DOVO-728554 format. One record per residue (C-alpha): x, y, z; residue number from 1. Coordinates in nm, 2 decimals. Layout:
<recs>
((X Y Z) NUM)
...
</recs>
This chain:
<recs>
((2.07 2.68 -4.23) 1)
((1.84 2.72 -3.93) 2)
((1.72 2.38 -3.81) 3)
((1.45 2.52 -3.59) 4)
((1.17 2.29 -3.50) 5)
((0.85 2.42 -3.67) 6)
((1.00 2.38 -4.02) 7)
((0.92 2.00 -4.00) 8)
((0.70 1.76 -3.80) 9)
((0.77 1.77 -3.42) 10)
((1.06 1.54 -3.31) 11)
((0.84 1.29 -3.13) 12)
((1.13 1.06 -3.05) 13)
((1.32 1.33 -2.87) 14)
((1.01 1.44 -2.68) 15)
((0.93 1.08 -2.58) 16)
((1.28 1.04 -2.43) 17)
((1.25 1.37 -2.24) 18)
((0.91 1.28 -2.11) 19)
((1.02 0.95 -1.97) 20)
((1.32 1.12 -1.81) 21)
((1.10 1.39 -1.65) 22)
((0.84 1.12 -1.54) 23)
((1.12 0.94 -1.35) 24)
((1.23 1.25 -1.17) 25)
((0.87 1.34 -1.08) 26)
((0.79 0.99 -0.96) 27)
((1.11 0.99 -0.74) 28)
((1.01 1.31 -0.57) 29)
((0.66 1.19 -0.48) 30)
((0.79 0.85 -0.35) 31)
((1.00 0.99 -0.07) 32)
((0.75 1.17 0.15) 33)
((0.57 0.87 0.29) 34)
((0.91 0.70 0.36) 35)
((1.04 0.99 0.59) 36)
((0.92 0.82 0.92) 37)
((1.11 0.50 0.82) 38)
((1.42 0.69 0.74) 39)
((1.40 0.88 1.07) 40)
((1.38 0.54 1.26) 41)
((1.65 0.37 1.06) 42)
((1.91 0.65 1.05) 43)
((1.82 0.78 1.40) 44)
((1.75 1.14 1.30) 45)
((1.48 1.39 1.42) 46)
((1.19 1.54 1.22) 47)
((1.37 1.87 1.18) 48)
((1.68 1.68 1.03) 49)
((1.49 1.45 0.80) 50)
((1.30 1.74 0.65) 51)
((1.63 1.85 0.49) 52)
((1.58 1.57 0.24) 53)
((1.29 1.78 0.11) 54)
((1.43 2.12 0.19) 55)
((1.77 2.04 0.04) 56)
((1.61 1.91 -0.28) 57)
((1.40 2.23 -0.31) 58)
((1.70 2.46 -0.24) 59)
((1.92 2.30 -0.51) 60)
((1.63 2.32 -0.75) 61)
((1.57 2.69 -0.66) 62)
((1.93 2.77 -0.72) 63)
((1.97 2.57 -1.05) 64)
((1.64 2.65 -1.23) 65)
((1.72 3.03 -1.29) 66)
((2.04 2.92 -1.47) 67)
((1.85 2.69 -1.71) 68)
((1.76 2.98 -1.95) 69)
((2.13 3.03 -2.01) 70)
((2.20 2.66 -2.03) 71)
((1.93 2.60 -2.29) 72)
((2.06 2.87 -2.52) 73)
((2.43 2.76 -2.47) 74)
((2.41 2.38 -2.50) 75)
((2.23 2.13 -2.71) 76)
((1.93 1.92 -2.59) 77)
((2.16 1.61 -2.60) 78)
((2.42 1.77 -2.38) 79)
((2.17 1.90 -2.13) 80)
((1.97 1.58 -2.12) 81)
((2.27 1.35 -2.07) 82)
((2.40 1.59 -1.80) 83)
((2.07 1.61 -1.62) 84)
((1.99 1.24 -1.64) 85)
((2.35 1.15 -1.55) 86)
((2.33 1.37 -1.23) 87)
((1.99 1.23 -1.14) 88)
((2.11 0.86 -1.19) 89)
((2.43 0.92 -0.98) 90)
((2.23 1.08 -0.70) 91)
((1.98 0.79 -0.70) 92)
((2.26 0.54 -0.67) 93)
((2.43 0.74 -0.39) 94)
((2.10 0.76 -0.20) 95)
((2.02 0.39 -0.25) 96)
((2.35 0.27 -0.09) 97)
((2.36 0.53 0.19) 98)
((2.37 0.42 0.55) 99)
((2.45 0.76 0.69) 100)
((2.21 1.06 0.67) 101)
((2.45 1.31 0.52) 102)
((2.53 1.07 0.24) 103)
((2.16 1.03 0.17) 104)
((2.12 1.41 0.17) 105)
((2.41 1.44 -0.08) 106)
((2.24 1.19 -0.30) 107)
((1.91 1.38 -0.29) 108)
((2.09 1.71 -0.37) 109)
((2.27 1.56 -0.67) 110)
((1.93 1.42 -0.79) 111)
((1.79 1.77 -0.75) 112)
((2.06 1.92 -0.97) 113)
((1.96 1.69 -1.25) 114)
((1.59 1.72 -1.20) 115)
((1.61 2.10 -1.20) 116)
((1.74 2.10 -1.56) 117)
((1.50 1.85 -1.69) 118)
((1.17 2.03 -1.66) 119)
((1.26 2.37 -1.82) 120)
((1.44 2.18 -2.09) 121)
((1.14 1.97 -2.17) 122)
((0.90 2.27 -2.15) 123)
((1.12 2.47 -2.39) 124)
((1.14 2.18 -2.65) 125)
((0.76 2.15 -2.63) 126)
((0.71 2.52 -2.69) 127)
((0.93 2.54 -3.00) 128)
((0.82 2.20 -3.13) 129)
((0.45 2.27 -3.18) 130)
((0.27 2.56 -3.36) 131)
((0.05 2.77 -3.13) 132)
((-0.28 2.62 -3.24) 133)
((-0.16 2.27 -3.14) 134)
((0.03 2.36 -2.83) 135)
((-0.25 2.30 -2.59) 136)
((-0.30 1.94 -2.70) 137)
((0.07 1.88 -2.68) 138)
((0.09 2.03 -2.33) 139)
((-0.21 1.82 -2.24) 140)
((-0.04 1.49 -2.33) 141)
((0.27 1.62 -2.15) 142)
((0.06 1.69 -1.84) 143)
((-0.11 1.35 -1.85) 144)
((0.23 1.17 -1.83) 145)
((0.38 1.40 -1.57) 146)
((0.06 1.41 -1.35) 147)
((0.05 1.03 -1.35) 148)
((0.37 1.03 -1.14) 149)
((0.23 1.22 -0.83) 150)
((-0.10 1.02 -0.88) 151)
((0.06 0.68 -0.82) 152)
((0.36 0.80 -0.62) 153)
((0.22 0.80 -0.26) 154)
((0.03 0.47 -0.30) 155)
((0.33 0.29 -0.46) 156)
((0.56 0.43 -0.20) 157)
((0.33 0.32 0.08) 158)
((0.33 -0.04 -0.06) 159)
((0.71 -0.05 -0.11) 160)
((0.79 0.09 0.25) 161)
((0.53 -0.16 0.40) 162)
((0.70 -0.46 0.23) 163)
((1.07 -0.36 0.18) 164)
((1.35 -0.14 0.32) 165)
((1.31 0.24 0.23) 166)
((1.62 0.21 0.01) 167)
((1.42 0.00 -0.23) 168)
((1.25 0.33 -0.34) 169)
((1.59 0.43 -0.49) 170)
((1.69 0.08 -0.61) 171)
((1.35 0.06 -0.80) 172)
((1.43 0.39 -0.98) 173)
((1.80 0.32 -1.06) 174)
((1.77 0.06 -1.34) 175)
((1.50 0.27 -1.51) 176)
((1.71 0.58 -1.49) 177)
((2.01 0.40 -1.64) 178)
((1.80 0.26 -1.93) 179)
((1.66 0.61 -2.00) 180)
((2.02 0.76 -1.99) 181)
((2.14 0.49 -2.24) 182)
((1.84 0.55 -2.47) 183)
((1.92 0.92 -2.46) 184)
((2.28 0.86 -2.54) 185)
((2.21 0.66 -2.85) 186)
((1.89 0.84 -2.97) 187)
((1.97 1.21 -2.93) 188)
((2.19 1.33 -3.21) 189)
((2.11 1.71 -3.22) 190)
((2.39 1.95 -3.28) 191)
((2.42 2.31 -3.17) 192)
((2.64 2.57 -3.33) 193)
((2.89 2.73 -3.09) 194)
((2.70 3.01 -2.91) 195)
((2.91 3.30 -2.79) 196)
((2.74 3.38 -2.46) 197)
((2.89 3.36 -2.11) 198)
((2.74 3.31 -1.77) 199)
((2.77 3.61 -1.55) 200)
((2.92 3.47 -1.23) 201)
((2.79 3.76 -1.01) 202)
((2.44 3.70 -1.14) 203)
((2.47 3.33 -1.05) 204)
((2.58 3.42 -0.70) 205)
((2.31 3.68 -0.65) 206)
((2.04 3.45 -0.79) 207)
((2.16 3.16 -0.56) 208)
((2.16 3.38 -0.25) 209)
((1.83 3.55 -0.35) 210)
((1.61 3.25 -0.44) 211)
((1.79 3.02 -0.20) 212)
((1.75 3.26 0.09) 213)
((1.38 3.31 0.02) 214)
((1.32 2.93 -0.01) 215)
((1.51 2.84 0.30) 216)
((1.36 3.13 0.51) 217)
((1.00 3.06 0.42) 218)
((1.04 2.68 0.44) 219)
((1.19 2.72 0.79) 220)
((0.91 2.96 0.91) 221)
((0.66 2.68 0.95) 222)
((0.88 2.49 1.20) 223)
((1.09 2.77 1.35) 224)
((0.84 3.05 1.38) 225)
((0.86 3.40 1.22) 226)
((1.05 3.55 1.51) 227)
((1.34 3.32 1.47) 228)
((1.65 3.50 1.33) 229)
((1.72 3.20 1.11) 230)
((1.39 3.28 0.93) 231)
((1.38 3.66 0.90) 232)
((1.75 3.71 0.85) 233)
((1.76 3.46 0.56) 234)
((1.44 3.60 0.40) 235)
((1.59 3.96 0.44) 236)
((1.92 3.86 0.28) 237)
((1.74 3.67 0.00) 238)
((1.51 3.96 -0.07) 239)
((1.80 4.22 -0.09) 240)
((2.00 3.98 -0.31) 241)
((1.71 3.93 -0.54) 242)
((1.65 4.30 -0.58) 243)
((2.02 4.35 -0.67) 244)
((2.00 4.05 -0.91) 245)
((1.69 4.20 -1.09) 246)
((1.86 4.54 -1.12) 247)
((2.17 4.38 -1.26) 248)
((1.98 4.17 -1.52) 249)
((1.83 4.50 -1.65) 250)
((2.18 4.64 -1.71) 251)
((2.33 4.33 -1.88) 252)
((2.32 4.31 -2.26) 253)
((2.26 3.93 -2.24) 254)
((2.10 3.87 -1.89) 255)
((2.11 3.53 -1.72) 256)
((1.73 3.55 -1.65) 257)
((1.55 3.81 -1.86) 258)
((1.28 3.99 -1.66) 259)
((1.17 4.16 -1.98) 260)
((0.92 3.87 -2.01) 261)
((0.70 4.07 -1.77) 262)
((0.66 4.34 -2.04) 263)
((0.41 4.10 -2.19) 264)
((0.08 4.14 -2.00) 265)
((-0.06 3.79 -2.05) 266)
((0.26 3.63 -1.92) 267)
((0.27 3.86 -1.62) 268)
((-0.10 3.79 -1.54) 269)
((-0.04 3.41 -1.58) 270)
((0.25 3.43 -1.34) 271)
((0.04 3.61 -1.07) 272)
((-0.25 3.36 -1.11) 273)
((-0.01 3.06 -1.10) 274)
((0.17 3.19 -0.79) 275)
((-0.16 3.26 -0.61) 276)
((-0.29 2.91 -0.71) 277)
((0.04 2.74 -0.59) 278)
((0.01 2.91 -0.26) 279)
((-0.35 2.81 -0.21) 280)
((-0.31 2.46 -0.36) 281)
((-0.07 2.36 -0.09) 282)
((-0.35 2.38 0.16) 283)
((-0.48 2.05 0.02) 284)
((-0.14 1.88 0.01) 285)
((-0.05 2.00 0.36) 286)
((-0.37 2.01 0.56) 287)
((-0.55 1.69 0.44) 288)
((-0.28 1.45 0.55) 289)
((-0.28 1.62 0.90) 290)
((-0.66 1.59 0.92) 291)
((-0.69 1.23 0.80) 292)
((-0.39 1.09 0.99) 293)
((-0.36 1.30 1.31) 294)
((-0.73 1.38 1.38) 295)
((-0.91 1.08 1.22) 296)
((-0.64 0.82 1.26) 297)
((-0.66 0.69 0.90) 298)
((-0.35 0.49 0.81) 299)
((-0.09 0.63 0.56) 300)
((-0.18 0.37 0.30) 301)
((-0.56 0.46 0.32) 302)
((-0.47 0.83 0.32) 303)
((-0.27 0.77 0.00) 304)
((-0.56 0.58 -0.16) 305)
((-0.80 0.86 -0.06) 306)
((-0.60 1.11 -0.27) 307)
((-0.56 0.86 -0.56) 308)
((-0.89 0.92 -0.75) 309)
((-0.84 1.29 -0.75) 310)
((-0.49 1.26 -0.87) 311)
((-0.59 1.02 -1.15) 312)
((-0.87 1.24 -1.25) 313)
((-0.63 1.54 -1.27) 314)
((-0.40 1.33 -1.49) 315)
((-0.68 1.20 -1.72) 316)
((-0.82 1.56 -1.77) 317)
((-0.49 1.69 -1.89) 318)
((-0.51 1.60 -2.26) 319)
((-0.88 1.69 -2.26) 320)
((-0.80 2.03 -2.11) 321)
((-0.53 2.07 -2.37) 322)
((-0.77 2.01 -2.66) 323)
((-1.02 2.25 -2.51) 324)
((-0.75 2.51 -2.47) 325)
((-0.67 2.49 -2.84) 326)
((-1.04 2.54 -2.93) 327)
((-1.17 2.80 -2.68) 328)
((-0.86 2.95 -2.51) 329)
((-0.76 2.97 -2.15) 330)
((-1.01 3.23 -2.01) 331)
((-1.33 3.01 -1.99) 332)
((-1.13 2.71 -1.86) 333)
((-0.96 2.92 -1.59) 334)
((-1.28 3.08 -1.47) 335)
((-1.46 2.75 -1.46) 336)
((-1.17 2.57 -1.29) 337)
((-1.12 2.84 -1.03) 338)
((-1.49 2.85 -0.95) 339)
((-1.50 2.47 -0.90) 340)
((-1.17 2.48 -0.69) 341)
((-1.31 2.76 -0.47) 342)
((-1.63 2.56 -0.40) 343)
((-1.44 2.24 -0.32) 344)
((-1.19 2.43 -0.10) 345)
((-1.48 2.59 0.09) 346)
((-1.63 2.24 0.15) 347)
((-1.30 2.14 0.30) 348)
((-1.33 2.43 0.55) 349)
((-1.64 2.25 0.69) 350)
((-1.47 1.93 0.81) 351)
((-1.59 1.76 1.13) 352)
((-1.49 1.45 1.33) 353)
((-1.77 1.26 1.15) 354)
((-1.69 1.36 0.78) 355)
((-1.71 1.03 0.59) 356)
((-1.41 0.89 0.40) 357)
((-1.61 0.89 0.08) 358)
((-1.70 1.26 0.12) 359)
((-1.33 1.33 0.15) 360)
((-1.25 1.13 -0.17) 361)
((-1.53 1.31 -0.36) 362)
((-1.44 1.66 -0.25) 363)
((-1.07 1.61 -0.32) 364)
((-1.16 1.47 -0.67) 365)
((-1.38 1.77 -0.74) 366)
((-1.09 2.01 -0.63) 367)
((-0.84 1.83 -0.85) 368)
((-1.08 1.85 -1.14) 369)
((-1.10 2.22 -1.09) 370)
((-0.72 2.25 -1.07) 371)
((-0.68 2.05 -1.39) 372)
((-0.87 2.32 -1.58) 373)
((-0.65 2.60 -1.45) 374)
((-0.28 2.54 -1.43) 375)
((-0.18 2.43 -1.78) 376)
((-0.41 2.66 -1.97) 377)
((-0.31 2.97 -1.77) 378)
((0.07 2.91 -1.79) 379)
((0.05 2.80 -2.16) 380)
((-0.15 3.11 -2.25) 381)
((0.11 3.33 -2.08) 382)
((0.40 3.16 -2.26) 383)
((0.22 3.19 -2.60) 384)
((0.25 3.57 -2.59) 385)
((0.63 3.56 -2.56) 386)
((0.86 3.59 -2.87) 387)
((1.04 3.26 -2.93) 388)
((1.38 3.38 -2.80) 389)
((1.21 3.44 -2.46) 390)
((1.09 3.08 -2.42) 391)
((1.39 2.97 -2.21) 392)
((1.35 3.27 -1.98) 393)
((0.97 3.23 -1.95) 394)
((1.00 2.86 -1.86) 395)
((1.28 2.92 -1.62) 396)
((1.09 3.21 -1.46) 397)
((0.77 3.00 -1.42) 398)
((0.95 2.70 -1.27) 399)
((1.14 2.93 -1.03) 400)
((0.83 3.11 -0.91) 401)
((0.65 2.78 -0.86) 402)
((0.92 2.68 -0.61) 403)
((0.92 3.01 -0.43) 404)
((0.54 3.05 -0.42) 405)
((0.50 2.69 -0.29) 406)
((0.75 2.76 -0.01) 407)
((0.58 3.09 0.08) 408)
((0.23 2.94 0.06) 409)
((0.33 2.65 0.29) 410)
((0.49 2.89 0.54) 411)
((0.19 3.12 0.55) 412)
((-0.07 2.84 0.58) 413)
((0.13 2.66 0.86) 414)
((0.15 2.99 1.04) 415)
((-0.23 3.06 1.00) 416)
((-0.31 2.71 1.12) 417)
((-0.08 2.73 1.42) 418)
((-0.21 3.07 1.54) 419)
((-0.57 2.97 1.50) 420)
((-0.51 2.63 1.68) 421)
((-0.33 2.80 1.96) 422)
((-0.60 3.06 2.00) 423)
((-0.88 2.81 2.01) 424)
((-0.69 2.58 2.25) 425)
((-0.64 2.88 2.49) 426)
((-1.01 2.96 2.47) 427)
((-1.11 2.60 2.54) 428)
((-0.88 2.58 2.84) 429)
((-1.01 2.91 2.98) 430)
((-1.37 2.80 2.94) 431)
((-1.29 2.48 3.12) 432)
((-1.13 2.66 3.41) 433)
((-1.41 2.91 3.43) 434)
((-1.67 2.63 3.46) 435)
((-1.51 2.54 3.79) 436)
((-1.40 2.20 3.70) 437)
((-1.03 2.26 3.78) 438)
((-0.75 2.16 3.55) 439)
((-0.89 1.92 3.27) 440)
((-0.75 1.57 3.27) 441)
((-0.49 1.47 3.01) 442)
((-0.76 1.29 2.81) 443)
((-0.98 1.59 2.80) 444)
((-0.69 1.81 2.70) 445)
((-0.60 1.58 2.42) 446)
((-0.96 1.60 2.29) 447)
((-0.94 1.98 2.32) 448)
((-0.62 1.98 2.12) 449)
((-0.78 1.77 1.84) 450)
((-1.08 2.01 1.84) 451)
((-0.85 2.31 1.82) 452)
((-0.64 2.15 1.54) 453)
((-0.96 2.08 1.34) 454)
((-1.07 2.44 1.38) 455)
((-0.73 2.55 1.27) 456)
((-0.74 2.33 0.96) 457)
((-1.09 2.45 0.87) 458)
((-1.00 2.82 0.91) 459)
((-0.69 2.77 0.69) 460)
((-0.90 2.61 0.42) 461)
((-1.14 2.91 0.44) 462)
((-0.84 3.15 0.40) 463)
((-0.73 2.94 0.10) 464)
((-1.09 2.98 -0.05) 465)
((-1.05 3.36 -0.03) 466)
((-0.71 3.34 -0.20) 467)
((-0.85 3.13 -0.48) 468)
((-1.14 3.36 -0.52) 469)
((-0.89 3.64 -0.58) 470)
((-0.73 3.43 -0.86) 471)
((-1.08 3.38 -1.00) 472)
((-1.13 3.76 -1.03) 473)
((-0.79 3.79 -1.21) 474)
((-0.89 3.51 -1.45) 475)
((-1.16 3.74 -1.60) 476)
((-0.88 3.96 -1.74) 477)
((-0.72 3.67 -1.94) 478)
((-0.72 3.72 -2.32) 479)
((-0.62 3.47 -2.58) 480)
((-0.25 3.51 -2.66) 481)
((-0.07 3.52 -2.99) 482)
((0.31 3.56 -3.02) 483)
((0.42 3.92 -2.98) 484)
((0.64 4.10 -3.23) 485)
((1.01 4.05 -3.13) 486)
((1.18 4.38 -3.17) 487)
((1.51 4.20 -3.22) 488)
((1.37 3.95 -3.47) 489)
((1.40 3.58 -3.44) 490)
((1.73 3.53 -3.28) 491)
((1.82 3.21 -3.46) 492)
((2.14 3.15 -3.26) 493)
((1.93 3.08 -2.95) 494)
((1.72 2.82 -3.12) 495)
((1.94 2.68 -3.39) 496)
((1.98 2.31 -3.39) 497)
((1.77 2.26 -3.07) 498)
((1.62 1.93 -3.18) 499)
((1.79 1.83 -3.51) 500)
((1.78 1.45 -3.48) 501)
((1.93 1.17 -3.68) 502)
((1.65 1.04 -3.90) 503)
((1.39 1.30 -3.79) 504)
</recs>
């Protein structure tokens, strides 16, 4: 008998365990960024080296996530959760006891292997647990819990690093991760019938080189420059491998990652809008810290507190947005949210040396409010159109493209800002020399550099506004989705026993 989810009430116990596990992995990721300067000082490494803690995590995630569609169909939720949480816990322990940088990096990459499985697994369970008319509300609660992690992460991290050694970030997470792992071990009892599918090793290799090459190349472009062979060679190899990977998936009877999801127009449209938003969204995460800390001299703790109201508002809006999505669909929400986000991003393109702290708090909160109306409704509306057997592929595709678009967006924004800053600096220096004052003093040159950097930040925010406006135009084409007819029928082997729990 097919024990699929919608035949009974949703397995809330299972979902609660998965949510706590996902929350811990999300929180851990947001904790580390503020600690990077302390790690550099303690382990005697340069900025380019310490960035590997972020880049390495991203690369492992980018390589692992495309395989999750296969893993979800092959193994039970219990098996995948215990594996993911076990890897994450082991990585956290390794990182917490590390006194050498390469051991810390190994710990982070082991963490990433576990975290990469967790999110697609949770998304797939949420999709098959709730009927389509309740899915928005369910995703809203899911968003509230997960968005709370990045909301409190920077502030909590700032406080811990200020009072304790940076390793306490990992020691703080370790006992929680162990408890969640034990709860999962005793609570999750789902079974899965043996599924006769095999992972195509060539597809795994091509996917790893393809997505890994693109992620590494674009993430390196911001620091190395586009003319560095390390950048364009890895991007080129990644692109070619990805093309071969896509062609191979089209020929396989049971592909590792099924690109057939793009035959469904609302899913394809949601992917484009989400990628465009991810690329533009990073302008706030990337440029605001530079502005408040480098140009305005605001402390890291105060910078974290500045972002907190917006992050909390984003989290609080998630369940409200979910309920609205169930009632009115994603189109009105996306158009409204993108319009608000466009206006707030434009306001950030008008920053000055005198912009008040409260103005920054309010504009950031407005921007996060706009984003809260866009991301979940757009992606859920796209996934709603897919037949159930495509859910693992859809969630894996979305998570992979989020990683790639974030890396591409960051690289492009850093490049735009650098070129603009350099151009303005050259013009200011030329004007100073033409005015006959000779070579400006070091103090004047420093002020010129701050002026040029501010102009570069404003210009990049303006470009982000244009990109978001493009997403706004696309949002007018959104239609409310209903599940499409599956030409192969409900393939029960792919969903059988996914969340059969003891006592549920």
